[in-house]
C-alpha positions, 0 to 999 in steps of 0.5 A: 898011057897018060894019067888024067890030070887031077886024078890017079886013074889012067884011062885007056880011052882018054885023048892025051890032047884033052888031058894036055888042055885040061892042065894048061891053065894050071901050067900057065898060072904056075909059070905066071906066078913063078916068073913074076908075070903077075907083078912084084913088089920090092920092099926094103923098109919095114912095113906092110905090103899093099896089093896082094894076094901074094904067091911067093916071097924072095929074100934079097937080104936075110929077112923076117916077115910076118905072113897070113896064109890060106894054105899054111897049117897056122892059116888063122894066125900071123906067122913070123918067118925067117927067110935067108938071103936068096931063099924063096918061100911059096904060099897063098899069102893074103898079107905080108909085113916085112920086119927086117931085111929086103924082099921081093913079093910076087903077086898071085895070078 
């Protein structure tokens, strides 16, 4: 029997189609963010990015970024993050400043 989206309880009476419709907005948002459909910015010079919030940061060359995030443990402080070339970090970034390297920052949907 399907599991209700957002709970750990399986209901014998739930309509599987209703559960699917409950999860579609979340799937749509995830796809939009992970595929860059909300937009992205390529940054190769040090400085702050404009136009956030941001959902992901991908390093095209080894990078150091300072981020403010509403869902990381140190969300009140700017956190310096080393991002290896080819790696992507995810979060709810309210501000990103590139210190060195090159990145693509994906906008949150």
